[in-house]
N, C-alpha and C positions, 0 to 999 in steps of 0.2 A: 687756460686753454678751453675748458668746458664752456665757460661763459662766452668766449669768442665763437665757438661752434654754434651755441644757441642763438647768438646774435646773427650769425651768417644765415642760419636757417630761417630765422624770423624775417630777415631782409629779403628773402626769396618770396615772401607773401605780401600781397596787397589785398586788403579786404577779404582775407581768408582764402584767396585763390593763389596758387603757386604761379609765379611769373616764370614763364619759360619751361614749365614742367612738361614732360613728354610721356603721355599715357602709353604709347607703344613701348618705350624703353622701360616703363614701369611694369608692363606685362611681361617683358622678357626677364626682368630682374625678379619678378614674382615667382619664377620657377623655384627659387630657393625657399619660398614660403609654402609651397604646395603640400608638403608632408603634413603640416599642422593646419594651415589655414586654407589650403586648396588654391588653385589659381582663380577660382571663382569667389574667394573670400569667405566661403562657408566652411566652418570648422570641420576638420576630419578627425579630431581627437577631443575627448571630453574636457581637457584643461585649456584648450585654445579657444578664444572667442571668435565669433563671426565678425569679420571686419568689412565685408562688402557693404557699400553704401554709407559708411561712416563719413563724416565731413572731412574734407581734405586737411583743414587746419588741425583737427583733432588727431588724425592719423600721423601727420608730420610731427606734432608735439609728442605723441607717445613714442614714436620711433626715435626721436631725439633724446627723450628721457631714458630709454633703454640704452642708447648709444653712449650717453655720458655716465650711465650708472646711477642716475637720479631715481630711476624706477628699476627695481630688481626682479629679474627672472633669469635663471641660469642660461637657458637656451636663447632667449631674446638678447641678452647682453652679449653673448658670443656672436650671434648672427649679425646684430646691428653694428658691432665694432668694425666690421669690414665695409660699412656703407659710407659713401661720400654724401655731401650735402645734396648733390644732384640726385643720387639714388633715393634719398629720403623723399625729396619733392616728387620724383617720378613714381615711386611706390604709392605715395599718398594720393597722387592724381589718378593713378590706375584704379586702386581699390575704391576710391570715392566715386569713380565714374560708373561702377557696376550698379545697375538699377535693380532694386528689390521690389517685388510685388507682393502685397499682402493678399493671400488667397482665402484665409479663414481667420476670423476673430472669434475666440471662444465665447459662447453665450449669445451669439447673433445668428 
């Protein structure tokens, strides 16, 4: 079953871009992420990573790994277990679409 899900998610991607992913739907679904990652993808708690601007394929792969239990994190495994393949693609599209601007580089 997990392998079938992984294949289904992989099939949604062509050249690292989700086919038919809906950024607006991803933003709506991201409300469930806001306590830790914020709707802007910038971490609100020390143990959660910033996910804004990550590549779409990376985000989808990580969500899928949490969903199948391949990657372990108690909170993420619970949250992602409710996601459909479309939710994964939409969340990945949304968070990857957030633009990050580097304002300061230490030492420059």
